[in-house]
KEKE-3310 file (N, C-alpha, C; in steps of 0.2 Angstrom, whole numbers, plus 5000, padded with zeros to 4 digits):
npx = (5045:5045:5036:5027:5019:5008:4998:4985:4977:4982:4993:5007:5014:5029:5041:5059:5074:5091:5095:5105:5108:5108:5101:5085:5072:5055:5042:5026:5012:4999:4981:4973:4985:5001:5016:5026:5024:5033:5044:5052:5059:5067:5080:5088:5087:5093:5106:5110:5113:5103:5092:5078:5061:5045:5030:5015:5001:4988:4975:4978:4988:4997:4994:4985:4967:4959:4943:4943:4949:4957:4965:4970:4972:4981:4992:4995:4998:5010:5018:5020:5026:5038:5045:5046:5054:5065:5068:5068:5073:5065:5066:5051:5041:5027:5014:4999:4986:4995:5002:4994:4994:5007:5007:4999:5006:5018:5013:5007:5018:5031:5044:5048:5051:5062:5064:5051:5042:5030:5019:5009:4997:4987:4980:4967:4954:4943:4933:4935:4928:4914:4917:4926:4919:4910:4919:4924:4911:4907:4917:4915:4902:4904:4913:4905:4893:4895:4907:4925:4932:4926:4928:4942:4946:4942:4949:4962:4962:4962:4973:4984:4983:4989:4992:5004:5005:4999:5004:5006:4993:4987:4994:4989:4976:4976:4981:4971:4960:4964:4963:4956:4939:4931:4940:4945:4934:4932:4944:4943:4932:4938:4948:4940:4935:4947:4956:4968:4971:4971:4982:4994:5004:5011:5020:5037:5049:5060:5051:5046:5035:5029:5023:5014:5012:5001:4992:4976:4969:4972:4971:4983:4982:4977:4987:4997:4991:4993:5007:5009:5004:5013:5026:5040:5041:5045:5041:5039:5035:5032:5034:5024:5020:5009:4996:5002:5016:5028:5029:5026:5036:5049:5063:5064:5057:5065:5077:5074:5069:5081:5090:5084:5084:5098:5102:5102:5113:5123:5127:5126)
npy = (4972:4955:4942:4926:4913:4902:4894:4892:4901:4909:4921:4926:4940:4946:4952:4952:4951:4953:4941:4931:4927:4917:4906:4905:4917:4917:4929:4932:4941:4950:4951:4960:4966:4967:4960:4970:4977:4972:4980:4986:4976:4971:4976:4974:4959:4956:4962:4953:4942:4934:4927:4936:4934:4940:4937:4943:4937:4926:4936:4948:4963:4964:4952:4939:4936:4923:4914:4907:4911:4906:4900:4888:4886:4897:4892:4881:4888:4893:4882:4878:4890:4891:4880:4883:4894:4889:4889:4880:4871:4884:4898:4903:4916:4923:4935:4938:4935:4930:4922:4911:4905:4902:4892:4882:4879:4874:4863:4855:4853:4850:4848:4858:4869:4878:4886:4893:4907:4915:4928:4939:4931:4916:4900:4897:4908:4915:4928:4935:4943:4954:4966:4962:4953:4963:4971:4962:4958:4971:4974:4964:4967:4980:4978:4970:4977:4991:4994:4995:5006:5012:5001:4999:5011:5009:4998:5003:5012:5004:4996:5005:5016:5027:5045:5049:5040:5042:5041:5028:5023:5029:5022:5009:5010:5013:5002:4992:4997:4995:4982:4967:4966:4955:4945:4949:4947:4933:4928:4933:4925:4913:4914:4915:4903:4895:4883:4875:4870:4857:4851:4857:4850:4843:4851:4852:4859:4872:4885:4901:4912:4928:4942:4957:4967:4976:4972:4972:4965:4952:4945:4945:4933:4923:4921:4917:4905:4898:4897:4889:4877:4872:4861:4865:4878:4895:4910:4927:4943:4959:4974:4989:4988:4985:4976:4978:4976:4975:4986:4996:4995:4991:4990:4983:4971:4967:4964:4953:4944:4942:4937:4925:4918:4917:4908:4895:4896:4896:4908:4915)
npz = (5062:5064:5056:5057:5049:5056:5052:5039:5043:5053:5057:5066:5073:5080:5092:5092:5100:5101:5093:5091:5104:5119:5132:5124:5129:5131:5131:5137:5135:5143:5144:5131:5129:5121:5113:5112:5124:5133:5133:5142:5148:5137:5135:5147:5147:5135:5136:5146:5139:5133:5121:5116:5114:5110:5107:5098:5104:5097:5090:5096:5097:5082:5077:5068:5071:5074:5075:5088:5103:5115:5130:5129:5115:5112:5119:5112:5100:5104:5106:5092:5087:5095:5090:5076:5076:5081:5095:5106:5121:5130:5142:5150:5152:5159:5160:5170:5159:5150:5159:5162:5149:5149:5159:5154:5143:5149:5156:5146:5138:5145:5141:5134:5141:5151:5163:5172:5174:5183:5183:5192:5191:5189:5194:5194:5194:5204:5209:5225:5233:5235:5228:5219:5211:5205:5198:5188:5182:5177:5168:5159:5154:5149:5139:5131:5128:5127:5122:5117:5122:5134:5143:5142:5148:5161:5165:5164:5174:5185:5184:5184:5196:5202:5202:5195:5185:5173:5159:5158:5159:5148:5138:5140:5137:5124:5118:5122:5115:5102:5100:5093:5096:5097:5098:5111:5119:5118:5123:5137:5141:5141:5150:5162:5163:5165:5173:5181:5193:5198:5192:5195:5202:5193:5188:5186:5183:5187:5196:5197:5206:5204:5213:5213:5226:5228:5219:5212:5203:5201:5216:5229:5238:5230:5221:5230:5233:5221:5220:5231:5227:5217:5216:5225:5221:5220:5228:5226:5233:5228:5235:5233:5220:5207:5197:5184:5185:5177:5170:5180:5190:5184:5187:5199:5196:5184:5190:5199:5190:5182:5191:5195:5182:5180:5189:5183:5175:5184:5188:5200)
capx = (5043:5045:5030:5027:5013:5008:4993:4982:4972:4985:5000:5009:5019:5033:5047:5065:5079:5097:5093:5111:5109:5105:5096:5079:5067:5048:5038:5019:5009:4992:4974:4973:4992:5005:5023:5030:5023:5038:5049:5057:5063:5071:5087:5091:5088:5098:5112:5112:5115:5097:5088:5072:5055:5039:5025:5008:4997:4982:4969:4981:4993:4996:4993:4978:4962:4954:4937:4944:4955:4957:4971:4973:4974:4987:4997:4996:5002:5017:5022:5022:5030:5045:5048:5047:5060:5071:5069:5066:5068:5065:5063:5045:5039:5020:5010:4992:4984:5001:5004:4989:4996:5013:5006:4996:5012:5022:5009:5006:5024:5036:5051:5050:5051:5068:5062:5045:5041:5022:5019:5002:4993:4982:4978:4960:4952:4936:4933:4935:4924:4909:4920:4930:4914:4907:4924:4924:4905:4907:4922:4912:4897:4906:4916:4900:4888:4897:4913:4931:4934:4925:4931:4949:4947:4941:4955:4968:4962:4963:4980:4988:4979:4992:4992:5010:5005:4995:5006:5004:4985:4986:4997:4985:4970:4977:4982:4965:4955:4966:4962:4950:4934:4928:4946:4946:4929:4933:4949:4940:4928:4942:4951:4935:4934:4953:4957:4973:4973:4972:4988:5000:5009:5014:5026:5043:5054:5060:5046:5045:5029:5030:5017:5014:5008:4995:4988:4969:4965:4973:4973:4989:4981:4976:4994:5000:4989:4996:5014:5009:5002:5018:5031:5047:5040:5048:5036:5042:5030:5036:5030:5024:5019:5002:4996:5006:5023:5033:5029:5026:5041:5053:5069:5064:5055:5070:5082:5071:5069:5087:5093:5081:5086:5105:5104:5103:5120:5127:5131:5125)
capy = (4967:4949:4938:4919:4909:4895:4890:4896:4907:4912:4924:4929:4945:4945:4955:4948:4955:4949:4934:4926:4926:4910:4903:4910:4918:4918:4933:4931:4947:4950:4952:4967:4969:4964:4958:4976:4980:4970:4984:4988:4970:4969:4978:4970:4952:4955:4963:4947:4937:4930:4928:4938:4933:4942:4937:4946:4931:4927:4941:4954:4967:4964:4945:4938:4935:4918:4914:4904:4914:4903:4899:4881:4888:4901:4888:4877:4892:4894:4876:4879:4896:4890:4875:4886:4899:4886:4891:4875:4873:4891:4900:4905:4921:4926:4940:4938:4930:4926:4917:4906:4902:4899:4886:4877:4876:4870:4857:4850:4851:4852:4847:4864:4874:4877:4889:4896:4913:4917:4935:4942:4927:4912:4894:4897:4914:4917:4934:4933:4948:4958:4971:4958:4951:4968:4973:4958:4959:4977:4973:4960:4971:4986:4975:4967:4982:4998:4995:4994:5012:5013:4996:5001:5016:5006:4993:5007:5015:4998:4994:5011:5021:5033:5051:5049:5034:5044:5039:5021:5023:5031:5016:5002:5012:5013:4995:4988:4999:4993:4975:4965:4965:4948:4941:4951:4944:4926:4927:4934:4919:4907:4915:4914:4895:4892:4880:4870:4868:4849:4849:4860:4846:4840:4856:4850:4863:4878:4890:4907:4916:4935:4945:4964:4967:4980:4969:4972:4962:4945:4946:4941:4927:4919:4920:4913:4898:4896:4895:4883:4871:4870:4858:4868:4885:4901:4916:4934:4948:4965:4980:4995:4986:4982:4971:4980:4977:4975:4993:5001:4994:4987:4989:4977:4965:4964:4961:4947:4939:4940:4933:4918:4914:4916:4902:4890:4897:4896:4914:4918)
capz = (5067:5060:5057:5055:5048:5059:5049:5034:5046:5059:5057:5072:5073:5086:5093:5093:5102:5102:5090:5092:5111:5121:5129:5122:5134:5128:5135:5135:5137:5146:5140:5129:5128:5115:5114:5113:5131:5137:5131:5148:5149:5132:5136:5152:5145:5129:5139:5150:5134:5131:5115:5118:5109:5113:5101:5099:5104:5092:5092:5100:5093:5075:5075:5066:5076:5072:5080:5094:5106:5121:5133:5126:5108:5113:5121:5106:5096:5107:5104:5085:5087:5097:5086:5070:5076:5084:5102:5111:5126:5132:5148:5148:5157:5157:5165:5169:5154:5148:5164:5161:5143:5151:5163:5150:5139:5153:5158:5141:5134:5149:5138:5130:5146:5155:5169:5172:5178:5182:5185:5193:5187:5193:5191:5194:5196:5205:5214:5233:5236:5231:5223:5214:5206:5202:5193:5182:5178:5174:5163:5154:5152:5145:5133:5126:5127:5126:5117:5121:5125:5141:5146:5143:5153:5168:5166:5165:5181:5190:5184:5186:5199:5204:5198:5191:5180:5167:5153:5158:5158:5141:5134:5140:5134:5117:5117:5122:5110:5096:5100:5090:5101:5097:5101:5118:5123:5118:5128:5143:5143:5142:5157:5168:5164:5166:5180:5181:5200:5199:5188:5197:5205:5187:5186:5189:5181:5192:5195:5201:5205:5206:5214:5215:5233:5227:5213:5213:5198:5203:5223:5231:5241:5224:5218:5235:5232:5215:5222:5236:5223:5213:5220:5225:5218:5224:5228:5228:5233:5227:5238:5229:5213:5206:5192:5179:5188:5172:5168:5186:5194:5180:5190:5204:5192:5180:5195:5202:5184:5180:5196:5194:5176:5180:5193:5178:5172:5189:5189:5206)
cpx = (5042:5038:5031:5020:5013:5003:4990:4979:4976:4992:5001:5015:5023:5039:5053:5070:5085:5096:5099:5112:5106:5106:5090:5075:5060:5044:5031:5015:5002:4987:4974:4980:4995:5012:5027:5029:5029:5045:5055:5061:5068:5078:5090:5092:5093:5105:5115:5114:5109:5095:5081:5066:5049:5034:5018:5004:4991:4977:4972:4987:4992:4995:4986:4973:4957:4948:4938:4950:4954:4964:4974:4975:4980:4993:5000:5000:5009:5021:5025:5027:5038:5049:5050:5053:5066:5073:5067:5073:5070:5063:5057:5042:5032:5017:5003:4989:4990:5004:5000:4992:5003:5012:5003:5002:5016:5019:5009:5013:5030:5043:5053:5051:5057:5066:5055:5044:5033:5021:5011:4997:4990:4982:4971:4958:4945:4936:4932:4930:4919:4912:4923:4925:4911:4912:4923:4917:4904:4911:4919:4906:4899:4909:4911:4895:4889:4902:4919:4934:4933:4928:4938:4950:4947:4947:4961:4968:4964:4970:4985:4984:4982:4992:4998:5010:5000:4997:5005:4997:4984:4988:4992:4978:4970:4978:4975:4960:4957:4965:4956:4945:4932:4934:4946:4940:4930:4939:4947:4936:4932:4946:4946:4934:4941:4954:4962:4975:4975:4979:4994:5005:5013:5020:5032:5049:5054:5055:5046:5039:5031:5024:5018:5009:5002:4991:4981:4965:4966:4975:4979:4988:4980:4983:4998:4998:4992:5003:5014:5007:5007:5024:5038:5046:5042:5042:5039:5036:5034:5031:5030:5022:5012:5002:5000:5014:5028:5034:5030:5032:5047:5060:5069:5062:5061:5076:5080:5071:5076:5091:5090:5084:5094:5107:5105:5110:5125:5131:5130:5126)
cpy = (4961:4946:4931:4916:4903:4891:4894:4902:4911:4914:4928:4934:4944:4950:4950:4952:4951:4941:4929:4924:4919:4910:4908:4911:4921:4923:4933:4937:4945:4951:4960:4970:4966:4963:4964:4979:4977:4974:4985:4982:4968:4970:4974:4962:4951:4957:4957:4941:4933:4932:4930:4937:4935:4942:4941:4939:4932:4932:4947:4957:4966:4957:4944:4936:4929:4918:4912:4907:4911:4901:4893:4883:4892:4897:4884:4881:4893:4888:4877:4885:4894:4885:4879:4891:4896:4888:4886:4872:4881:4892:4904:4910:4924:4930:4939:4933:4926:4921:4911:4902:4898:4892:4881:4874:4872:4863:4852:4848:4853:4852:4854:4870:4873:4879:4892:4901:4915:4923:4938:4938:4922:4905:4893:4904:4915:4923:4932:4938:4951:4963:4968:4956:4957:4971:4969:4958:4965:4977:4969:4964:4977:4983:4973:4972:4989:4999:4995:5000:5013:5007:4997:5006:5013:5002:4997:5010:5010:4996:4999:5016:5027:5039:5051:5044:5036:5041:5031:5019:5024:5025:5010:5004:5011:5006:4991:4990:4997:4985:4973:4963:4958:4943:4942:4947:4936:4924:4928:4928:4914:4908:4914:4906:4892:4889:4874:4868:4861:4847:4852:4856:4843:4845:4854:4854:4868:4883:4895:4911:4923:4939:4953:4965:4971:4978:4969:4968:4954:4946:4942:4934:4921:4917:4916:4906:4894:4893:4889:4877:4868:4867:4862:4875:4890:4906:4922:4939:4955:4971:4986:4994:4983:4977:4972:4981:4978:4982:4998:5000:4989:4985:4983:4971:4962:4961:4954:4942:4937:4936:4925:4914:4913:4910:4896:4890:4896:4902:4918:4913)
cpz = (5063:5061:5054:5054:5051:5056:5043:5037:5051:5057:5063:5071:5080:5086:5095:5095:5104:5099:5090:5099:5113:5129:5127:5128:5130:5133:5133:5139:5140:5142:5138:5127:5122:5117:5116:5120:5135:5136:5136:5150:5143:5133:5141:5150:5140:5132:5143:5145:5131:5124:5117:5113:5113:5108:5103:5099:5099:5095:5095:5096:5086:5072:5072:5072:5073:5077:5087:5097:5113:5124:5130:5119:5108:5115:5116:5101:5098:5105:5097:5084:5089:5093:5079:5070:5080:5091:5107:5114:5127:5139:5146:5154:5155:5163:5164:5164:5151:5153:5164:5155:5145:5155:5159:5145:5143:5155:5152:5137:5139:5146:5135:5135:5151:5162:5167:5177:5177:5186:5186:5190:5192:5190:5190:5197:5197:5210:5221:5236:5232:5226:5218:5209:5202:5196:5187:5178:5174:5168:5157:5150:5147:5139:5128:5124:5125:5121:5121:5124:5132:5145:5147:5148:5160:5170:5168:5172:5186:5190:5186:5189:5201:5199:5193:5186:5174:5161:5152:5156:5151:5136:5134:5137:5126:5114:5116:5116:5103:5095:5097:5096:5102:5100:5109:5122:5123:5123:5136:5146:5145:5149:5163:5169:5165:5173:5179:5188:5201:5196:5190:5199:5199:5185:5189:5187:5187:5191:5200:5200:5208:5207:5216:5221:5232:5221:5215:5208:5199:5211:5225:5234:5235:5221:5223:5234:5226:5216:5226:5232:5219:5217:5220:5222:5223:5223:5231:5228:5233:5230:5233:5222:5213:5200:5186:5181:5183:5170:5174:5190:5190:5183:5195:5200:5188:5185:5197:5196:5182:5185:5196:5188:5177:5184:5188:5175:5178:5190:5195:5212)
residu = (MET:PRO:ALA:ILE:ASP:LEU:SER:ASP:PHE:LEU:CYS:LEU:HIS:TYR:GLU:GLU:VAL:ASN:PRO:THR:GLY:ALA:PRO:PRO:VAL:LEU:LEU:LEU:HIS:GLY:LEU:GLY:SER:ALA:GLY:GLY:ASP:TRP:LEU:LEU:GLN:PHE:GLY:PRO:LEU:ALA:GLN:ALA:GLY:TYR:ARG:VAL:LEU:ALA:PRO:ASP:MET:ARG:GLY:PHE:GLY:ARG:SER:SER:ALA:PRO:PRO:GLU:VAL:THR:VAL:GLN:ALA:MET:ALA:GLY:ASP:MET:VAL:LEU:PHE:LEU:GLU:ARG:VAL:GLY:ALA:VAL:PRO:ALA:HIS:VAL:VAL:GLY:ILE:SER:MET:GLY:GLY:THR:VAL:ALA:GLN:GLN:LEU:ALA:LEU:ASP:HIS:PRO:GLU:MET:VAL:ARG:ARG:LEU:VAL:LEU:VAL:ASN:THR:PHE:ALA:ARG:LEU:ARG:PRO:GLN:SER:LEU:SER:GLY:TRP:LEU:TYR:PHE:LEU:ALA:ARG:ALA:ALA:LEU:SER:ASN:LEU:VAL:GLY:PRO:GLU:ARG:GLN:ALA:GLU:MET:VAL:ALA:ARG:ARG:LEU:PHE:PRO:ARG:PRO:ASP:GLN:GLN:LEU:LEU:ARG:GLU:ASN:ILE:VAL:ARG:ARG:ILE:THR:GLN:THR:ASN:PRO:CYS:ALA:TYR:ARG:SER:ALA:MET:ARG:SER:LEU:MET:ARG:PHE:ASP:VAL:THR:GLY:ARG:LEU:GLY:GLU:LEU:ARG:MET:PRO:VAL:LEU:VAL:VAL:THR:GLY:ALA:GLU:ASP:THR:THR:VAL:PRO:PRO:PRO:VAL:GLN:ARG:ALA:LEU:ALA:GLN:GLY:ILE:PRO:GLY:ALA:ARG:HIS:VAL:VAL:VAL:GLU:GLY:SER:GLY:HIS:GLY:ILE:ILE:ALA:ASP:ASN:PRO:ASP:ALA:PHE:ASN:ARG:ILE:LEU:LEU:GLU:PHE:LEU:ALA:GLU:GLU:ARG:GLY:CYS:ILE)
# end
C-alpha cells in the first residue's frame, strides 16, 4: 500500500489500481472506514480503463491522525494528494462522510473535479425524527464514554441489519475499532456541523446522487434535498440497498457508477 507525506505531520496511505489508466477516479470512504473498503469497485473501474485512487483519509485506516480531523481539512488533504500523484482533474466519488469531503473539494476547487458522485450523503444532516436523534446521541455517547467496540457494534447493526450480512457487520466493526478514537470523535463533530446547503448552486460539473432506498443513517428525503439543490444533478434511488450500498449491492452500484462516468467518454 503506497504512502505519501503531505506535511511534516500527515502521511496518507492509499490504494492505487491500474496506475496507467485514465482518467483518474478518486474514491472517498465513510466515517470509520478506509480506502480498501472500495474493494468491490476496484476491479470494475480498472477493467473500464480508469486509474483508481482510494486514500485512507486523515485519522482513518493506516494514515496519520493529526489533532484536527474535519471535513474541510480532509478536503484540503485531497487537493494536495491529487496534485502530488498527478491526478488532476479526477472523477470524485464519495460515500457518507466521503460525500461531504467530495462536496467541499468540488466547491472549493471545481477545476479539480471532472464528475462528482455523491453516495448516501448530505449537504446538511439534522435528524428528522426522535429515533434519528436518539441514534446519533447514542453513537456519540458510546464513542465518548464506553469506547469504540460498543459504538461499532451499534453502527454495524444499523448499516447491515439482515441476517445474511454478518460478514459485512464483522468487517465494519473491525474497521471502526481500529480507528483512532480521537480522530473518529473529531470527524463526528465536524459532520454534525457540516452545512453547504447555501453553496450547492455553485456546483456546475455533472453530478450524480445515489441513494440506497433503505438507508437509515442518511434518510432518503435528505438526499433528495441534496440532489434538488444542485443544478442539473441526477438522482438515482436503488431499491433493496442501505447506507452501505457499495458493499450490500455492489453490482447495481457499479453499473450506475460506470454508466455515469462513461457519458464523458461518449461510450453510451
